[in-house]
DRENTORKOL-3810 file (N, C-alpha, C; in nm, 4 decimals):
REM DRENTORKOL-3810
@n.u->6.5246; n.v->13.8696; n.w->8.1828; ca.u->6.6407; ca.v->13.9034; ca.w->8.2889; c.u->6.6989; c.v->13.8339; c.w->8.3595
@n.u->6.8175; n.v->13.8508; n.w->8.3839; ca.u->6.8908; ca.v->13.7660; ca.w->8.4749; c.u->6.8841; c.v->13.7825; c.w->8.6134
@n.u->6.9158; n.v->13.7260; n.w->8.7150; ca.u->6.8891; ca.v->13.7387; ca.w->8.8537; c.u->6.9972; c.v->13.8311; c.w->8.8900
@n.u->7.1305; n.v->13.8561; n.w->8.8316; ca.u->7.2071; ca.v->13.9551; ca.w->8.8827; c.u->7.1553; c.v->14.0973; c.w->8.7756
@n.u->7.0913; n.v->14.0767; n.w->8.6931; ca.u->7.0549; ca.v->14.2071; ca.w->8.6352; c.u->6.9048; c.v->14.2625; c.w->8.6996
@n.u->6.8706; n.v->14.1747; n.w->8.7565; ca.u->6.7285; ca.v->14.2018; ca.w->8.8307; c.u->6.7861; c.v->14.2682; c.w->8.9643
@n.u->6.8832; n.v->14.2155; n.w->9.0243; ca.u->6.9331; ca.v->14.2747; ca.w->9.1692; c.u->7.0107; c.v->14.4265; c.w->9.1390
@n.u->7.1039; n.v->14.4478; n.w->9.0362; ca.u->7.1531; ca.v->14.5325; ca.w->9.0036; c.u->7.0805; c.v->14.6820; c.w->8.9695
@n.u->6.9461; n.v->14.6487; n.w->8.8943; ca.u->6.8607; ca.v->14.7258; ca.w->8.8465; c.u->6.7728; c.v->14.7501; c.w->8.9610
@n.u->6.7711; n.v->14.6654; n.w->9.0563; ca.u->6.6569; ca.v->14.7112; ca.w->9.1661; c.u->6.6818; c.v->14.7956; c.w->9.2865
@n.u->6.6039; n.v->14.8760; n.w->9.3314; ca.u->6.6500; ca.v->14.9531; ca.w->9.5001; c.u->6.5496; c.v->14.9146; c.w->9.5647
@n.u->6.4341; n.v->14.9029; n.w->9.5593; ca.u->6.3166; ca.v->14.8797; ca.w->9.6621; c.u->6.2592; c.v->14.7490; c.w->9.6514
@n.u->6.2538; n.v->14.6857; n.w->9.7700; ca.u->6.1897; ca.v->14.5411; ca.w->9.7798; c.u->6.0724; c.v->14.5835; c.w->9.8984
@n.u->5.9674; n.v->14.5246; n.w->9.8281; ca.u->5.8567; ca.v->14.5144; ca.w->9.9606; c.u->5.8708; c.v->14.3429; c.w->9.9854
@n.u->5.8805; n.v->14.3148; n.w->10.1236; ca.u->5.8717; ca.v->14.2055; ca.w->10.1425; c.u->5.7288; c.v->14.1756; c.w->10.2225
@n.u->5.6603; n.v->14.0747; n.w->10.1569; ca.u->5.5096; ca.v->14.0444; ca.w->10.2120; c.u->5.5505; c.v->13.9030; c.w->10.2973
@n.u->5.4864; n.v->13.9547; n.w->10.4348; ca.u->5.5348; ca.v->13.8254; ca.w->10.5454; c.u->5.6677; c.v->13.8562; c.w->10.6070
@n.u->5.7197; n.v->14.0034; n.w->10.5999; ca.u->5.7992; ca.v->14.0022; ca.w->10.6890; c.u->5.7736; c.v->14.0291; c.w->10.8102
@n.u->5.8538; n.v->13.9391; n.w->10.9210; ca.u->5.8168; ca.v->13.9315; ca.w->11.0601; c.u->5.9263; c.v->13.9982; c.w->11.1396
@n.u->5.8984; n.v->14.0665; n.w->11.2475; ca.u->5.9437; ca.v->14.1308; ca.w->11.3353; c.u->6.0324; c.v->14.0594; c.w->11.4067
@n.u->6.0063; n.v->13.9205; n.w->11.4329; ca.u->6.0761; ca.v->13.7983; ca.w->11.5055; c.u->6.2141; c.v->13.8072; c.w->11.4546
@n.u->6.3290; n.v->13.8310; n.w->11.5075; ca.u->6.4712; ca.v->13.8128; ca.w->11.4399; c.u->6.5165; c.v->13.6696; c.w->11.4028
@n.u->6.4276; n.v->13.5729; n.w->11.4620; ca.u->6.4530; ca.v->13.4104; ca.w->11.4323; c.u->6.4108; c.v->13.3932; c.w->11.3165
@n.u->6.3016; n.v->13.4524; n.w->11.2436; ca.u->6.2577; ca.v->13.4275; ca.w->11.1110; c.u->6.3240; c.v->13.4505; c.w->11.0334
@n.u->6.3419; n.v->13.3835; n.w->10.8873; ca.u->6.3981; ca.v->13.3664; ca.w->10.7747; c.u->6.3951; c.v->13.5174; c.w->10.7046
@n.u->6.2577; n.v->13.5560; n.w->10.7068; ca.u->6.2414; ca.v->13.6795; ca.w->10.6601; c.u->6.3118; c.v->13.7826; c.w->10.7289
@n.u->6.3059; n.v->13.7957; n.w->10.8538; ca.u->6.3816; ca.v->13.8963; ca.w->10.8914; c.u->6.5337; c.v->13.9101; c.w->10.8636
@n.u->6.6126; n.v->13.7745; n.w->10.8893; ca.u->6.7239; ca.v->13.7693; ca.w->10.8486; c.u->6.7697; c.v->13.8279; c.w->10.7100
@n.u->6.6593; n.v->13.7580; n.w->10.5900; ca.u->6.7037; ca.v->13.7908; ca.w->10.4637; c.u->6.6734; c.v->13.9285; c.w->10.4463
@n.u->6.5823; n.v->14.0341; n.w->10.5067; ca.u->6.5478; ca.v->14.1552; ca.w->10.4947; c.u->6.6349; c.v->14.2266; c.w->10.5267
@n.u->6.6958; n.v->14.2071; n.w->10.6555; ca.u->6.8029; ca.v->14.2686; ca.w->10.7164; c.u->6.9376; c.v->14.2747; c.w->10.6531
@n.u->6.9649; n.v->14.1639; n.w->10.5679; ca.u->7.0745; ca.v->14.1583; ca.w->10.5079; c.u->7.0726; c.v->14.2495; c.w->10.3746
@n.u->6.9731; n.v->14.2252; n.w->10.2922; ca.u->6.9265; ca.v->14.3073; ca.w->10.1866; c.u->6.9472; c.v->14.4542; c.w->10.2446
@n.u->6.8891; n.v->14.4932; n.w->10.3563; ca.u->6.8857; ca.v->14.6421; ca.w->10.3919; c.u->7.0358; c.v->14.6741; c.w->10.4127
@n.u->7.0908; n.v->14.6047; n.w->10.4627; ca.u->7.2535; ca.v->14.6173; ca.w->10.4947; c.u->7.3250; c.v->14.6484; c.w->10.3610
@n.u->7.2633; n.v->14.5915; n.w->10.2563; ca.u->7.3604; ca.v->14.5573; ca.w->10.1032; c.u->7.2937; c.v->14.7062; c.w->10.0499
@n.u->7.2106; n.v->14.7792; n.w->10.0754; ca.u->7.1813; ca.v->14.8609; ca.w->10.0356; c.u->7.0372; c.v->14.9091; c.w->9.9648
@n.u->6.9506; n.v->14.8095; n.w->9.9957; ca.u->6.8257; ca.v->14.8054; ca.w->9.9375; c.u->6.7185; c.v->14.8701; c.w->10.0277
@n.u->6.6140; n.v->14.9370; n.w->9.9649; ca.u->6.5392; ca.v->14.9752; ca.w->10.0403; c.u->6.4128; c.v->14.8825; c.w->10.0716
@n.u->6.4232; n.v->14.8773; n.w->10.2202; ca.u->6.3057; ca.v->14.7495; ca.w->10.2617; c.u->6.2102; c.v->14.7993; c.w->10.2866
@n.u->6.0684; n.v->14.7524; n.w->10.2468; ca.u->5.9267; ca.v->14.8106; ca.w->10.2698; c.u->5.8627; c.v->14.6722; c.w->10.3175
@n.u->5.8622; n.v->14.6807; n.w->10.4720; ca.u->5.7638; ca.v->14.5632; ca.w->10.5342; c.u->5.6114; c.v->14.5720; c.w->10.4842
@n.u->5.5828; n.v->14.4445; n.w->10.4580; ca.u->5.4195; ca.v->14.4529; ca.w->10.4458; c.u->5.3815; c.v->14.3243; c.w->10.5286
@n.u->5.2817; n.v->14.3587; n.w->10.6362; ca.u->5.2509; ca.v->14.2634; ca.w->10.7405; c.u->5.1449; c.v->14.3426; c.w->10.8057
@n.u->5.0212; n.v->14.2888; n.w->10.8077; ca.u->4.9014; ca.v->14.3659; ca.w->10.8920; c.u->4.9154; c.v->14.3465; c.w->11.0329
@n.u->5.0084; n.v->14.2684; n.w->11.0753; ca.u->5.0174; ca.v->14.2318; ca.w->11.2159; c.u->5.1214; c.v->14.3154; c.w->11.2879
@n.u->5.1958; n.v->14.4098; n.w->11.2056; ca.u->5.3205; ca.v->14.4626; ca.w->11.2669; c.u->5.3277; c.v->14.6208; c.w->11.2438
@n.u->5.3684; n.v->14.6891; n.w->11.3037; ca.u->5.3650; ca.v->14.8529; ca.w->11.3122; c.u->5.5136; c.v->14.9032; c.w->11.2541
@n.u->5.6415; n.v->14.8717; n.w->11.3064; ca.u->5.7712; ca.v->14.8818; ca.w->11.2494; c.u->5.8475; c.v->14.7589; c.w->11.2611
@n.u->5.9406; n.v->14.7478; n.w->11.1396; ca.u->6.0401; ca.v->14.6539; ca.w->11.1351; c.u->6.1837; c.v->14.7346; c.w->11.0874
@n.u->6.2783; n.v->14.6507; n.w->11.1553; ca.u->6.3651; ca.v->14.7060; ca.w->11.0778; c.u->6.3922; c.v->14.8610; c.w->11.0693
@n.u->6.3405; n.v->14.9299; n.w->11.1572; ca.u->6.3365; ca.v->15.0817; ca.w->11.1399; c.u->6.2437; c.v->15.1423; c.w->11.0299
@n.u->6.1606; n.v->15.0672; n.w->10.9848; ca.u->6.0677; ca.v->15.0961; ca.w->10.8834; c.u->5.9228; c.v->15.0761; c.w->10.9232
@n.u->5.8389; n.v->15.1806; n.w->10.8565; ca.u->5.6779; ca.v->15.1712; ca.w->10.8780; c.u->5.6596; c.v->15.0306; c.w->10.7924
@n.u->5.5552; n.v->14.9445; n.w->10.8608; ca.u->5.5220; ca.v->14.8483; ca.w->10.7904; c.u->5.3663; c.v->14.8648; c.w->10.7496
@n.u->5.3500; n.v->14.8165; n.w->10.6042; ca.u->5.2290; ca.v->14.8672; ca.w->10.5463; c.u->5.1285; c.v->14.7252; c.w->10.5498
@n.u->5.0267; n.v->14.7384; n.w->10.5710; ca.u->4.9172; ca.v->14.6335; ca.w->10.5735; c.u->4.9045; c.v->14.5441; c.w->10.4433
@n.u->4.8973; n.v->14.6285; n.w->10.3357; ca.u->4.8981; ca.v->14.5918; ca.w->10.2043; c.u->4.9817; c.v->14.6368; c.w->10.0964
@n.u->5.0169; n.v->14.5613; n.w->9.9919; ca.u->5.1191; ca.v->14.6216; ca.w->9.9065; c.u->5.0550; c.v->14.7761; c.w->9.8223
@n.u->4.9093; n.v->14.7565; n.w->9.8180; ca.u->4.8377; ca.v->14.8597; ca.w->9.7679; c.u->4.8857; c.v->14.9721; c.w->9.8904
@n.u->4.8886; n.v->14.9855; n.w->9.9770; ca.u->4.9180; ca.v->15.0987; ca.w->10.0819; c.u->5.0350; c.v->15.1937; c.w->10.0646
@n.u->5.1320; n.v->15.0862; n.w->9.9845; ca.u->5.2760; ca.v->15.1637; ca.w->9.9654; c.u->5.2614; c.v->15.2591; c.w->9.8994
@n.u->5.3157; n.v->15.4005; n.w->9.9383; ca.u->5.2953; ca.v->15.5165; ca.w->9.8552; c.u->5.4289; c.v->15.5489; c.w->9.7705
@n.u->5.4926; n.v->15.4394; n.w->9.7371; ca.u->5.6022; ca.v->15.4626; ca.w->9.6462; c.u->5.6182; c.v->15.3436; c.w->9.5428
@n.u->5.7133; n.v->15.3475; n.w->9.4229; ca.u->5.7288; ca.v->15.2668; ca.w->9.3275; c.u->5.8000; c.v->15.1266; c.w->9.3886
@n.u->5.7705; n.v->15.0116; n.w->9.3760; ca.u->5.8306; ca.v->14.8850; ca.w->9.4258; c.u->5.8751; c.v->14.8381; c.w->9.3424
@n.u->6.0191; n.v->14.7963; n.w->9.3304; ca.u->6.0909; ca.v->14.7253; ca.w->9.2166; c.u->6.0576; c.v->14.5579; c.w->9.2306
@n.u->6.1001; n.v->14.5120; n.w->9.3444; ca.u->6.0723; ca.v->14.3443; ca.w->9.3918; c.u->5.9601; c.v->14.3488; c.w->9.4876
@n.u->5.8725; n.v->14.2459; n.w->9.4720; ca.u->5.7883; ca.v->14.2072; ca.w->9.5740; c.u->5.8323; c.v->14.0752; c.w->9.6218
@n.u->5.8792; n.v->14.0625; n.w->9.7305; ca.u->5.9685; ca.v->13.9450; ca.w->9.7821; c.u->5.8570; c.v->13.8814; c.w->9.8590
@n.u->5.7948; n.v->13.7587; n.w->9.8332; ca.u->5.7047; ca.v->13.6498; ca.w->9.9288; c.u->5.7490; c.v->13.5799; c.w->10.0192
@n.u->5.7104; n.v->13.6065; n.w->10.1404; ca.u->5.7542; ca.v->13.4892; ca.w->10.2547; c.u->5.6234; c.v->13.4643; c.w->10.3177
@n.u->5.5280; n.v->13.3912; n.w->10.2226; ca.u->5.4162; ca.v->13.3617; ca.w->10.2437; c.u->5.3650; c.v->13.1913; c.w->10.1994
@n.u->5.2871; n.v->13.1306; n.w->10.2600; ca.u->5.2440; ca.v->12.9980; ca.w->10.1914; c.u->5.1930; c.v->12.9926; c.w->10.0442
@n.u->5.2261; n.v->12.9198; n.w->9.9732; ca.u->5.1808; ca.v->12.9024; ca.w->9.8414; c.u->5.0352; c.v->12.9394; c.w->9.8020
@n.u->4.9549; n.v->12.9024; n.w->9.8997; ca.u->4.8272; ca.v->12.9263; ca.w->9.8589; c.u->4.7977; c.v->13.0721; c.w->9.8807
@n.u->4.8660; n.v->13.1660; n.w->9.9223; ca.u->4.8406; ca.v->13.3231; ca.w->9.9239; c.u->4.9250; c.v->13.3670; c.w->9.8210
@n.u->4.9831; n.v->13.3200; n.w->9.7464; ca.u->5.0371; ca.v->13.3656; ca.w->9.6295; c.u->4.9496; c.v->13.4308; c.w->9.5131
@n.u->4.8355; n.v->13.4029; n.w->9.4720; ca.u->4.7605; ca.v->13.4461; ca.w->9.3740; c.u->4.7013; c.v->13.5680; c.w->9.3867
@n.u->4.6684; n.v->13.5859; n.w->9.5326; ca.u->4.6460; ca.v->13.7466; ca.w->9.5781; c.u->4.7301; c.v->13.8017; c.w->9.5801
@n.u->4.8710; n.v->13.7786; n.w->9.6228; ca.u->4.9953; ca.v->13.8539; ca.w->9.6151; c.u->5.0278; c.v->13.9322; c.w->9.4974
@n.u->4.9987; n.v->13.8080; n.w->9.3638; ca.u->5.0731; ca.v->13.8412; ca.w->9.2663; c.u->4.9297; c.v->13.9516; c.w->9.1846
@n.u->4.8471; n.v->13.9538; n.w->9.2240; ca.u->4.7292; ca.v->14.0287; ca.w->9.1805; c.u->4.7675; c.v->14.1754; c.w->9.2377
@n.u->4.8002; n.v->14.1889; n.w->9.3536; ca.u->4.8434; ca.v->14.3033; ca.w->9.4276; c.u->4.9846; c.v->14.3689; c.w->9.3628
@n.u->5.0577; n.v->14.2696; n.w->9.3265; ca.u->5.1935; ca.v->14.3444; ca.w->9.2722; c.u->5.1617; c.v->14.3830; c.w->9.1192
@n.u->5.0550; n.v->14.3341; n.w->9.0634; ca.u->5.0156; ca.v->14.3907; ca.w->8.9187; c.u->4.9545; c.v->14.4974; c.w->8.9501
@n.u->4.8805; n.v->14.5247; n.w->9.0314; ca.u->4.7860; ca.v->14.6588; ca.w->9.0632; c.u->4.8907; c.v->14.7514; c.w->9.0813
@n.u->5.0028; n.v->14.7540; n.w->9.1924; ca.u->5.1083; ca.v->14.8365; ca.w->9.1923; c.u->5.2346; c.v->14.8998; c.w->9.0966
@n.u->5.2054; n.v->14.7924; n.w->8.9965; ca.u->5.3181; ca.v->14.8117; ca.w->8.8978; c.u->5.4577; c.v->14.7665; c.w->8.9230
@n.u->5.4533; n.v->14.6769; n.w->9.0209; ca.u->5.6131; ca.v->14.6154; ca.w->9.0494; c.u->5.6525; c.v->14.5648; c.w->8.9207
@n.u->5.8028; n.v->14.5601; n.w->8.9480; ca.u->5.8804; ca.v->14.5109; ca.w->8.8037; c.u->5.9053; c.v->14.3518; c.w->8.8058
@n.u->5.9006; n.v->14.3075; n.w->8.9487; ca.u->5.9317; ca.v->14.1738; ca.w->8.9442; c.u->5.8820; c.v->14.1109; c.w->9.0819
@n.u->5.8339; n.v->13.9684; n.w->9.0688; ca.u->5.8044; ca.v->13.8737; ca.w->9.2015; c.u->5.9178; c.v->13.7866; c.w->9.2119
@n.u->5.9338; n.v->13.7723; n.w->9.3562; ca.u->6.0166; ca.v->13.6928; ca.w->9.4143; c.u->5.9619; c.v->13.6004; c.w->9.4994
@n.u->5.9602; n.v->13.4528; n.w->9.4506; ca.u->5.8969; ca.v->13.3706; ca.w->9.5733; c.u->5.9957; c.v->13.3090; c.w->9.6310
@n.u->6.0201; n.v->13.3084; n.w->9.7770; ca.u->6.1346; ca.v->13.2360; ca.w->9.8382; c.u->6.1423; c.v->13.0938; c.w->9.8269
@n.u->6.2357; n.v->13.0493; n.w->9.8782; ca.u->6.2778; ca.v->12.8966; ca.w->9.8877; c.u->6.1276; c.v->12.8577; c.w->9.9214
@n.u->6.0821; n.v->12.7245; n.w->9.8363; ca.u->5.9663; ca.v->12.6418; ca.w->9.8927; c.u->5.8278; c.v->12.6998; c.w->9.8697
@n.u->5.8375; n.v->12.8326; n.w->9.7942; ca.u->5.7184; ca.v->12.9033; ca.w->9.7840; c.u->5.7138; c.v->12.8777; c.w->9.6360
@n.u->5.6202; n.v->12.8148; n.w->9.6019; ca.u->5.6081; ca.v->12.7557; ca.w->9.4211; c.u->5.4374; c.v->12.7516; c.w->9.4183
@n.u->5.4056; n.v->12.8331; n.w->9.2878; ca.u->5.2708; ca.v->12.8508; ca.w->9.2556; c.u->5.2510; c.v->12.8847; c.w->9.0782
@n.u->5.2743; n.v->12.7741; n.w->9.0254; ca.u->5.3253; ca.v->12.7938; ca.w->8.8960; c.u->5.2152; c.v->12.8612; c.w->8.8292
@n.u->5.0849; n.v->12.8568; n.w->8.8528; ca.u->4.9808; ca.v->12.9194; ca.w->8.8067; c.u->5.0021; c.v->13.0796; c.w->8.7998
@n.u->5.0042; n.v->13.0952; n.w->8.9403; ca.u->5.0431; ca.v->13.2346; ca.w->8.9825; c.u->5.1537; c.v->13.2900; c.w->8.8959
@n.u->5.2654; n.v->13.2351; n.w->8.8929; ca.u->5.3875; ca.v->13.2888; ca.w->8.8540; c.u->5.3559; c.v->13.3032; c.w->8.6782
@n.u->5.2858; n.v->13.2504; n.w->8.6232; ca.u->5.2486; ca.v->13.2372; ca.w->8.4714; c.u->5.1639; c.v->13.3803; c.w->8.4587
@n.u->5.0801; n.v->13.3942; n.w->8.5495; ca.u->5.0011; ca.v->13.5152; ca.w->8.5629; c.u->5.0893; c.v->13.6444; c.w->8.5733
@n.u->5.1889; n.v->13.6200; n.w->8.6530; ca.u->5.2554; ca.v->13.7524; ca.w->8.6914; c.u->5.3760; c.v->13.7802; c.w->8.5652
@n.u->5.3867; n.v->13.6789; n.w->8.4955; ca.u->5.4675; ca.v->13.6684; ca.w->8.3893; c.u->5.4125; c.v->13.7404; c.w->8.2604
@n.u->5.2525; n.v->13.6811; n.w->8.2235; ca.u->5.1797; ca.v->13.7620; ca.w->8.1217; c.u->5.1557; c.v->13.8790; c.w->8.1440
@n.u->5.1509; n.v->13.9614; n.w->8.2847; ca.u->5.1140; ca.v->14.0851; ca.w->8.3090; c.u->5.2569; c.v->14.1848; c.w->8.3113
@n.u->5.3791; n.v->14.0886; n.w->8.2732; ca.u->5.5050; ca.v->14.1501; ca.w->8.2623; c.u->5.6173; c.v->14.1891; c.w->8.3362
@n.u->5.5685; n.v->14.0979; n.w->8.4788; ca.u->5.6602; ca.v->14.1096; ca.w->8.5989; c.u->5.7887; c.v->14.0126; c.w->8.5393
@n.u->5.9040; n.v->14.0250; n.w->8.5798; ca.u->5.9928; ca.v->13.9114; ca.w->8.6069; c.u->5.9584; c.v->13.8298; c.w->8.7342
@n.u->5.9725; n.v->13.7409; n.w->8.7171; ca.u->5.9327; ca.v->13.5962; ca.w->8.8233; c.u->6.0665; c.v->13.5274; c.w->8.8346
@n.u->6.1053; n.v->13.5028; n.w->8.9661; ca.u->6.1991; ca.v->13.4511; ca.w->9.0588; c.u->6.1235; c.v->13.3464; c.w->9.1182
@n.u->6.1232; n.v->13.2186; n.w->9.1087; ca.u->6.0670; ca.v->13.1422; ca.w->9.1959; c.u->6.1386; c.v->13.0219; c.w->9.2975
@n.u->6.1057; n.v->12.9791; n.w->9.4031; ca.u->6.1872; ca.v->12.8963; ca.w->9.4744; c.u->6.3054; c.v->12.9107; c.w->9.5076
@n.u->6.3483; n.v->13.0461; n.w->9.5148; ca.u->6.4987; ca.v->13.0971; ca.w->9.5303; c.u->6.5259; c.v->13.1702; c.w->9.6673
@n.u->6.6415; n.v->13.2130; n.w->9.7429; ca.u->6.6326; ca.v->13.2801; ca.w->9.8390; c.u->6.7144; c.v->13.3985; c.w->9.7948
@n.u->6.6965; n.v->13.5185; n.w->9.8023; ca.u->6.7007; ca.v->13.6383; ca.w->9.7461; c.u->6.8396; c.v->13.6947; c.w->9.8229
@n.u->6.8900; n.v->13.6548; n.w->9.9634; ca.u->6.9920; ca.v->13.6291; ca.w->10.0192; c.u->7.1228; c.v->13.5738; c.w->9.9444
@n.u->7.0609; n.v->13.4450; n.w->9.9221; ca.u->7.1551; ca.v->13.3539; ca.w->9.8698; c.u->7.2104; c.v->13.3888; c.w->9.7462
@n.u->7.1108; n.v->13.4541; n.w->9.6422; ca.u->7.1348; ca.v->13.4822; ca.w->9.5089; c.u->7.2105; c.v->13.6161; c.w->9.5325
@n.u->7.1889; n.v->13.6944; n.w->9.6185; ca.u->7.2677; ca.v->13.8217; ca.w->9.6263; c.u->7.4117; c.v->13.8051; c.w->9.6584
@n.u->7.4455; n.v->13.6947; n.w->9.7383; ca.u->7.5646; ca.v->13.6670; ca.w->9.8034; c.u->7.6305; c.v->13.6141; c.w->9.6870
@n.u->7.5819; n.v->13.5186; n.w->9.5945; ca.u->7.6119; ca.v->13.4381; ca.w->9.4685; c.u->7.6715; c.v->13.5895; c.w->9.3618
@n.u->7.5910; n.v->13.6673; n.w->9.3620; ca.u->7.6228; ca.v->13.7779; ca.w->9.2559; c.u->7.7528; c.v->13.8521; c.w->9.3031
@n.u->7.7747; n.v->13.8741; n.w->9.4429; ca.u->7.8742; ca.v->13.9345; ca.w->9.4866; c.u->7.9879; c.v->13.8788; c.w->9.5344
@n.u->8.0133; n.v->13.7537; n.w->9.5033; ca.u->8.1354; ca.v->13.6789; ca.w->9.5369; c.u->8.2219; c.v->13.7205; c.w->9.4315
END
């Protein structure tokens, strides 16, 4: 599946590591995607509400289907996030720029998830809509 196809078919994005700090890349990317019409579900055990949305401590706590799990965490955290993404039945795993973990990405692919690694969701969406 191409990135434009993935973005066209997806509606709900769980953002792991979304910060309430407006200066953080996770906030800017999520705010942009929310304005573009996507449902953003923040995942961060340190926060309560971000971008007007309830924050969940873990992917497993989200009570609805997630199309894309967007990851703003360091690579060492990716394997456990992949296992959670598989457990919740997410369609895709998106690892932001500089988040690379080949073994975890391979595990996600074997479980049937579309994997995008080391790419910015906002930049790819902008490229698609130009």
